[in-house]
N, C-alpha and C positions, 0 to 999 in steps of 0.2 A: 564764890564760883571760880572754878579753875580758869586760868588764862586761855586754855585751848577752847573751852566751850564759850567763853565770853567772845572770842573772836568769831566763832560760828554764828552766834545769834546776831552779832553786829553786822556780819556780812549779809545775813538774811534780811535784816531790817533796812539796811542801806540800799539793797538791790531788790526792791519790792516786785518789779516787773518779772525779773528772772525767777524769783521765788514763786510767783503765781503760776508761771508756765510749768515749773517742775511739779507743783501740786496737781495741776490739771492733767499732766501726762501720766502721773501715777494713778489718778482716778480713772482715766480712760483705760489704762492697762488692766486695772482690777475689774472694771466693768466688762471688758472684752473676754477675759478669762471666765467670768461667770456666765456670760451668754453662750460661749462655746461649750462649756461643761453642761449647761442645761440642754442645749441642742443635742448633744451626744446622747443624753438620757432619753430624750423624746424620740430620737432616731431609732434607738434600739427597741422602743416600745411600739413602733408602727409596723404592722405586718407587711412583709415583703420589702422593707426598706433597710434591713440590717446591713446590706452590702453596699449601700449608697454612701458617698462621701458627705462630710458635713457641708462642704461648699455647695454640692448639688441640692442639699436640703433647703438652702437659702435662695439660690438663684434659679431653682426649678429643675425638674428632672428632664434629662435629655433622652430622646429615643435612642435605643441601642442600634448600632450600625454594624452590619455584617460586612467586614472589609473584603471578604471573598466575593461578595456580590457587586462591589464597586466596579464601574467600567474602567477599562485600562486608561491610564492617564489621570485618574482622579485619586491617586494615592494607593490603589490596590496593588499588592505585590503579586506578580504572576510568575509561574515557573516556566512559561514558554507560550507560544502562540496557541490560540484557541483551536482545539482539534477539529478537523473537518470530518463530518459524518461520512461513513463509508458510502460509496456510490451505489453499491449493490449489496443487499443483505445475504449473509451466509445461510443456505437452506439445507445443506447436507455435508457431512464429512465421512470419507471412507478411509479406514485404517485407524489404528490406535497409537501410531507413533513408533511402534516397535518394528525393528528391521527383521525380515525373515523371508523364507522361500515358500511358506505355506499359503493356502488360499486366503486372499484378502490382505496379506502382508506385502510390504514393498521393500525392495533391496536395490538401492541405487537406481530407482525408477525415474527416468527422465523424460519419457515421451507419453503423450496421451492423445486420443482421438475419440470422436463420437460419430455414430452413423445416423441414418434417417429415422430410426426407431428410438433413438435416445440411448442406445447401448454404448457403454464406455469401454474403451480399450486402453490398457497401459502396457508399457514395455520397459523391462529392465535394460540398462545400458550394456551390461556384460552378462552373457549367458543365453540371450535369445528368448527369455520367458515373456509370454504375452498373457495378460489376464483380461477377462471380460466380466463386466458388471452390468446389470440391467439399469433402466432409466431412473430407478429410485436408489440405486447403490448396492443392491444385493449381488453377491458373488454368483457367477453363472458357470464359468469354465476357465481353464487355462491350458495353454499348449506352448510348445517350445520349438524353436528353429534348430534343426540339427547342426552340429559343429560349433565353431567359435564365431558368434555373431555379436558385433558391437553395434547396437542400434542407435542411430543418431537422429532419425526422423520417423514420424508415424502420421498417417492420415487415413480417413475412412470416407467412403462415399455413401449416398443415401441407401444403396442396395446392400450395404454391409460388407463390401469389399474393403480389405485393409491393405494399405500401401506402406511397406516397411523399407527403410533405408539402412543398409549395412554393407560394408565392403565397397562403398562408393557407388552402389547400384540401387535401383528401386525395384522391389519385388511385390507382386500382387498375390494376396492370400484370401481365402474365404475366412472372414473374420470369426465366425462362430466355431469353426472346426480346426482352423490352421492348415487346411489343404492348400498347397501351393498351386497357383493358377498361371503363373508366368512371370516374365521379367520385362520391364520397360526397355525397349531397344534403343539404347544410347550409351556408347562406350567412350566418348571423346573427353569426358571430364569426370572427376571424382565428386559425385553428388553427395551433399551433406544433409539436406532437408527436403521435405516434400509437403505439399498442401493440395487440397481439392477444392475447386470452386463450386458454387451452388449449381452450376450447369453440368457438373460431372467431369470437367477438365482436370487433369492432373498436372501440377506445376512442380518442377524439381529445380534445385539450384546448387551450384558449387561456388567456389571462390572466384571462378572465372565466367561461368555461363549460367543462363536461365533457360530452361526448356519447358514447353507446354505440350502435353499430349491430349488428344481427344479420347472419347470413351473406348475407341477401338485400338488405342495405343499408337496412333499416328501423330507425328510431330506437326504441330500447327504454329508454333512460335519458337524461334531460337535466337537468343541474344548472346553473342560472344563478347567477352570482356565487358561485362556490365559495370565493373568499377570505373572504367574509362568513360562510359556513357553518363554516369552520375557525377563525374568529376572527383571521384575519391582517389584515383591513382592506385598504385600498387600496395598502399597501406591498408586498403579495405579488406575486411575479413568477415565473411558471411557467418552469422550466428543463428538466424531463424528466418522463417518465411511465412507469409500469410496472403490470402486472397479474399477480397471483399465481394459484396453482392453484384458489383458492376464488372467484376473480373480484373480490377486493378490489383497489381502485385506489390507487396511490401517486403522489402529486404532489410533485415536488421544487421547492423554493424556494431557489435558490442565493443570493439576496441575504440571506436570513435563516439559511442553513445548516441548514434544517429540512426534513423530509419529512412530509407529511400523509397519513394513511391513511383511506380511506373504504370502507365496505362495498360489496358488489355491488349493494345497493339504493340506494346513494348517501348513507348516513348517515355522519356524521363519527365516526371511532373514536379516533384518537390522533394526537399529534405525536411524531415519532421523531427522535432526534438531539439532541445538545447542541453548540452552536457552540464551536469551539476546536481545538487540536492534540492528537494522541495517540489511543490506541486507544479506539474508541467515540465519539469526538468528530468533528464534521464541520467542515472548513474549506472551505466551498463545497459545492454539489451539482451535479456536472457530468454525471453519468449515473446511471441506475437500472436494476436488473434484479431479478427475483424467481425463485426456483427452486421445485421441487415439494416442498421440505421446510420451507416456511415461513421461508425465510431471505431477507433483503434485502441486496442489494449496492449500495453507494453509492460512487461515484467522487468523491473530493475532491482537493485539491491535494497530499495526502500519499500517495495511492495508492487502494486499494479497501478500504473498511471493510465487514466482514461482520457483520450484525446479526440477532438472532433475531426471532421474531414480536412480542416485547415491546420491541424496540428496544435490547436489551442486546448488548454486543459479544461476538462469537464468535471473530473473528480478523481478520487483515489479509492483503491480497494486494499484493505490491510490483509496481510497473510502472516503466518507464523514465522517463516524463515525465508526460503528462496525458491521461487517458481521457475521451473525449467521448461515447461511446455503448457500450452493452453489450447482450448477448442471451444467453439460456440455451438450449442445444440439448436435444433429447430424450434425448441420451446423458449428461446431467448434465455438460455442459461449458460453461464461461463464456467467451464470446467478447468481447474488449475491443478497441475501436479507439482506439489511442494516436495522436491526431492530431499532436502535436508531434514524436513519434519516427518518424512515417511507418511504423508497424508495426501489425500485427494480432496479438494474442496469444490463445492458447487455453489455458485452465486446466482441469484435471480436478478436479471437485468431489467431496468425500468423501460 
């Protein structure tokens, strides 16, 4: 026997314990390889088990987990906060999104109003065109104000009279035909927006004053320098106006992302809204409307925020782009003019 092998056998014989451990380790390894190979064969021959791992075959099958269904905080990955369902469902859309001057098309249309019969009026900002749609959204008629009219405000009463703001004044028209009926007599301030209360009063506002007229056109309320009254100072800038069922007046200040609430008697009551993004916060104030249930609707850059009488968030309403004006019908429907989308949306309020 060669010296090399003699040394190997001598080492194995003189270290019997270590030799036994080596032999056992080799035996266990061979046994394990055989078991794994056998399990693999069995696993492939069991229906529905071909995609399970060898380990799961021995320790038991685990129920599959849909990670998308895991609640937040338990390992589920989320792309953002859970979406809030829309406060009011969309029930009708007027317009196909195309810009135009034909019947049913919108062209820089920024103002909307609704009368007591549910007829809807829209007005283009430039050009003086007014369109009329019935309560279900069918086109009825259109007429145009002569000359160059930049329309900044629109409101309608129950009788179908239309109040149109252009050139800093409020004019009254027969909504269905466009026949001019007169002008609201107030020349002390450049009026920007107008609203009609459920009692038929007409409220107009500028950056300095708020004026209310009765049905005969007589002034029943005059607030000079409303920015000082609400504590806004000279930085306040009127963007929109609304009146609720109790006659309270809401003035939107888009530059500050705040809405000011005044009583029917002209007393300052509250500041509504917190500037920012997210539910209950206002990123601009582009349109205002109030319903008969003491809720306020504020259109900002994120959609339409719904607030209660205390200014607390109630819900949100999603829109395609940016709403420039809103009105609430007697059937508790919110009419919203999305100027950038060239569409008019109707939502059913709860």
